[in-house]
Steps between C-alpha positions, in 0.01 A plus 500: 500500500675165482264345757199618295649345177569172692142494618364569148721210350373268774137601416557421138649156580217429750249562223691274252501222767124557560430451131706185494321368816169582339589313187644205687183470720281512187721231337465291813120508507409531129746526221776257622837476323398771240568762775692316772807394285576842352421693824692250715801558270442881549476460874831316509666772292354759723622316807856508357496875517577633850301824469194320361521236763454745779140556384404136442219529755304641205461135374271439790307825435431392141380159605282669769368747228384203294327360803335828572383525129345165502321584832378825341367317190335226698336730767163395367572138573414383147779241466754525789467603864686827516592480851806260478637716223444814692674347819795382291535834325488698824749260666762533219455870513543496885827307461629755265414784726653330799821426303516855356441656845833351623700703230 
């Protein structure tokens, strides 16, 4: 039962990190300091928590999620070529899967 609770807590922290990563990536490509400053401070605070820090690979998942979202929006090729965004999103997701497989 304790192992299951630890897994659940890890999943919650992973999702929190993923949201922070998505927001930081969005701030980096679009909204700038409006998002990056508060989310950067939140990431530092999360990194200071040992339990939360174990799931920090969620940060990459969130950034990859933004890349995949942009690729999906641009699949018609109206403004941006979707392929680089798709490759980056899949690469970031692949890093996370590889890192999580080692646990």
